[in-house]
C-alpha positions in Angstrom: 0.8 -30.5 89.3 0.8 -26.8 90.4 0.5 -23.9 88.4 3.9 -22.9 88.1 5.4 -25.3 86.1 1.7 -25.6 84.1 1.9 -22.3 82.8 6.1 -22.0 82.2 5.9 -25.6 80.7 2.5 -24.2 78.4 5.2 -20.4 78.0 8.0 -23.1 77.1 5.4 -25.0 73.7 5.0 -21.8 72.4 8.2 -20.4 72.1 9.3 -24.4 71.0 7.3 -24.0 68.0 8.8 -20.1 66.8 12.4 -22.8 66.7 11.0 -26.0 64.6 12.2 -24.1 61.6 8.9 -24.0 61.0 8.6 -20.2 61.6 10.9 -17.3 61.1 11.2 -14.5 59.4 10.9 -13.3 56.2 11.1 -10.2 53.6 11.6 -9.4 49.8 14.0 -7.1 50.5 18.0 -7.8 48.8 21.2 -6.3 48.4 23.6 -7.1 45.6 26.5 -6.6 47.5 28.6 -9.9 47.7 31.2 -12.2 45.3 30.6 -14.2 42.5 29.5 -17.8 41.9 29.0 -20.2 39.0 25.7 -21.3 38.3 25.4 -25.1 36.7 26.0 -24.0 33.4 29.6 -22.8 34.8 27.7 -18.9 33.9 29.1 -16.4 36.7 26.4 -15.2 38.8 26.3 -14.0 42.1 24.5 -15.5 45.4 22.8 -12.6 45.6 20.6 -13.9 42.4 21.6 -17.9 43.1 19.6 -17.3 46.3 16.5 -15.4 44.4 16.1 -18.3 42.2 16.2 -20.9 45.3 13.4 -18.6 47.5 11.1 -19.2 44.2 11.8 -23.3 43.3 11.4 -23.7 47.6 8.0 -21.4 47.1 6.6 -23.4 44.4 7.6 -26.6 46.2 4.6 -26.7 48.8 5.9 -29.5 51.1 8.1 -30.5 52.6 10.1 -33.0 55.3 12.0 -31.6 57.9 14.2 -33.1 60.7 16.5 -31.3 62.7 17.8 -30.2 66.0 18.2 -26.9 67.9 20.2 -26.3 71.3 19.3 -22.5 72.9 21.6 -22.4 76.0 20.7 -23.7 79.3 16.9 -22.9 78.1 16.4 -26.6 75.8 18.4 -29.4 73.3 15.2 -30.7 71.3 14.8 -33.0 67.9 11.9 -32.6 65.1 10.7 -34.4 62.5 7.7 -34.2 60.6 6.2 -32.8 57.1 5.7 -29.4 56.3 3.2 -27.1 54.2 3.4 -23.4 53.6 1.2 -22.4 50.0 -1.6 -21.3 52.3 0.3 -19.9 55.3 2.3 -22.3 57.7 0.7 -26.2 58.5 2.0 -28.9 59.3 2.8 -32.3 62.0 6.2 -32.2 63.5 6.9 -34.8 66.9 9.3 -32.3 68.8 11.9 -34.6 71.5 12.9 -32.9 74.2 16.8 -33.8 74.7 17.9 -31.2 77.6 18.2 -28.1 79.2 15.0 -26.6 82.0 12.5 -26.8 78.8 12.8 -31.2 79.1 13.0 -31.0 83.1 9.5 -29.0 82.5 8.2 -31.7 79.9 9.5 -34.4 82.5 6.7 -33.2 85.4 4.6 -33.3 82.9 5.4 -36.8 82.2 5.5 -35.6 78.6 9.5 -36.3 76.8 7.9 -36.1 72.6 5.3 -33.4 72.0 3.1 -33.8 68.8 2.1 -30.6 67.3 -0.2 -29.7 64.1 0.6 -26.4 62.5 -3.0 -24.7 60.8 -2.9 -21.9 59.3 -4.7 -19.4 62.4 -3.3 -20.6 65.4 -1.6 -24.3 66.5 -1.9 -27.0 68.8 0.2 -29.5 71.3 -0.9 -32.9 72.9 0.2 -32.3 76.5 -0.2 -36.2 76.8 -2.2 -37.8 79.4 -1.0 -36.3 82.6 -2.0 -32.8 81.3 -5.4 -34.1 80.7 -5.7 -35.8 84.5 -4.1 -32.5 86.5 -4.7 -29.3 84.4 -6.0 -30.1 81.1 -10.1 -30.9 82.7 -9.7 -34.4 81.0 -8.5 -32.5 77.3 -5.2 -33.5 75.9 -4.5 -30.6 73.3 -3.4 -27.0 73.7 -5.0 -24.4 71.6 -2.6 -21.5 70.3 -4.4 -18.9 68.2 -1.8 -16.4 66.8 -4.3 -13.6 67.7 -4.3 -13.9 71.4 -0.9 -14.5 71.2 0.0 -11.4 69.5 -2.3 -10.0 71.8 -0.8 -11.2 75.2 2.7 -10.2 73.9 3.0 -7.1 72.3 5.1 -6.5 69.5 7.1 -10.1 69.5 3.7 -11.1 69.3 2.9 -9.1 67.0 5.9 -10.3 64.6 5.4 -13.8 66.1 2.1 -14.3 64.5 3.3 -12.8 61.3 5.5 -15.4 61.1 3.9 -18.2 61.8 0.9 -17.6 59.3 3.2 -15.7 55.8 6.5 -17.3 55.9 7.7 -20.5 54.2 10.6 -22.7 55.4 13.2 -21.1 53.4 13.3 -18.2 55.8 17.4 -18.8 55.9 17.6 -17.8 52.2 15.0 -14.9 53.0 17.6 -13.5 55.8 20.4 -14.0 53.3 18.7 -12.3 50.6 17.9 -9.7 53.6 21.1 -9.2 54.5 23.0 -8.6 52.0 26.3 -10.5 53.4 26.4 -13.3 51.7 28.6 -15.6 49.9 29.3 -18.8 48.3 31.2 -20.9 50.7 31.5 -23.4 47.5 30.5 -26.7 46.8 30.0 -30.2 49.1 27.7 -33.4 50.0 24.6 -32.9 52.1 23.7 -36.8 53.2 24.7 -37.7 49.2 23.5 -35.2 47.3 25.7 -32.6 45.8 25.0 -28.9 47.2 26.1 -25.3 47.1 27.1 -23.8 50.9 26.2 -20.1 50.8 27.0 -18.3 54.5 26.4 -15.0 56.2 25.1 -13.1 58.9 21.6 -11.1 59.8 21.1 -8.5 62.4 18.3 -10.0 63.9 16.2 -6.7 65.7 16.3 -4.5 62.3 15.4 -7.6 60.3 12.5 -8.3 61.6 11.3 -4.6 62.3 11.7 -4.3 58.8 9.8 -7.7 58.0 7.1 -7.5 59.6 4.2 -4.4 59.8 5.3 -3.1 63.3 4.6 0.8 63.7 7.3 2.9 65.2 6.7 1.9 69.1 5.6 -1.9 68.6 8.9 -2.0 66.7 11.5 -0.4 69.8 9.7 -2.6 72.0 10.9 -5.7 69.5 14.1 -4.2 69.9 14.6 -4.0 73.2 13.2 -7.6 73.6 15.5 -8.6 71.7 18.8 -6.2 73.5 17.4 -8.9 76.5 18.1 -11.8 74.7 21.2 -10.6 74.1 20.7 -12.1 70.6 21.6 -9.5 68.1 23.2 -11.6 65.1 22.7 -14.5 63.5 24.6 -16.5 61.0 23.4 -18.0 58.2 24.5 -21.5 56.8 22.6 -22.5 53.7 23.1 -25.8 51.1 20.8 -26.3 47.9 21.1 -28.8 45.7 20.9 -28.6 41.5 17.2 -27.9 41.7 17.1 -25.4 43.9 15.9 -26.5 46.5 17.4 -25.7 50.2 18.1 -29.0 51.1 20.0 -28.4 54.5 20.2 -25.0 57.0 22.3 -23.9 60.2 21.2 -21.1 61.9 23.8 -19.6 64.8 23.5 -16.7 67.6 24.3 -16.1 71.1 22.0 -15.4 73.1 22.1 -14.8 77.4 21.3 -18.0 78.0 23.9 -19.4 76.0 24.6 -20.7 72.2 21.4 -21.0 69.7 22.4 -23.5 67.4 19.3 -25.0 65.1 20.6 -27.3 61.9 17.9 -28.3 59.9 17.1 -30.5 56.6 14.5 -30.6 54.1 14.3 -33.6 51.2 11.0 -34.9 49.9 9.8 -31.6 48.8 6.2 -32.1 47.8 5.6 -34.9 49.8 1.5 -35.8 50.6 0.0 -33.5 54.0 -2.8 -33.4 55.9 -3.3 -31.9 58.8 -6.7 -32.3 61.0 -8.0 -30.4 63.5 -7.7 -32.4 66.9 -11.4 -32.1 68.4 -13.4 -29.6 70.2 -14.2 -31.7 73.0 -10.4 -32.8 73.7 -9.0 -29.2 73.4 -8.5 -26.5 76.2 -7.2 -23.1 74.8 -4.1 -21.9 76.2 -5.1 -18.5 77.4 -8.2 -20.7 79.2 -5.3 -23.0 80.9 -3.5 -19.1 81.5 -7.1 -17.9 83.8 -7.5 -21.3 85.2 -4.1 -21.3 86.8 -3.6 -17.7 87.8 -3.3 -17.1 91.8 -5.6 -16.2 93.9 -5.3 -13.0 95.1 
């Protein structure tokens, strides 16, 4: 296993962690410019007012099961399934199965088609499997990604990523629609046999992320450039909410320089038990140590 393959795979794993639906930007900002819908009692209610209720209800639920899929052009396609919690930062146990793209090829070179992720308050861990442990991990299976270290390594994007992972909840799609002010009520539909209300809108990604992250002017400028390099300027968001004012489905779509981005996620079993164990230190290597170990000789 060469150093280039290992480094690329390690970086891909961090990207995947951000795409599982456990993390995305959040904000309390909102606008009341939208069309009218009806609440469960038949009284006219704006989509903004309805989604504020959804945001509060989901925040209070603490945990949920997640089941979804993500495609990022030619880079990656994957399925994810697990349980997440958000009572004190993002926590969770999630299994990601790579189904296509260059990331699937990278994982294949590592002898892996699936990765188990464990999310804790200050970082996340990925189980890289036996081949990684034998050839690059010094006998250790787990890679540790500390949020502070990732922020230091990645500039403004890292600062925003750290903020996402530590401070937002899985109803990020609701928060994004609230912040955008561009949201409409589509109508009543069925989601896996459950009656749900469909809402839709668009978000300016760079502007939203900068506003909802604690970044200075230089960092915001750098972040905007990074979004431009990705070719990702706006994102279309559709969400479905059940009669308990809980998010049951979301779809996010955008165009990028790597091709179309699309993510669909289903949420269920709110309040389900969740216990996340930190992998043993004896079986864990930090991502920073891996990069230092894999640095080519001068």
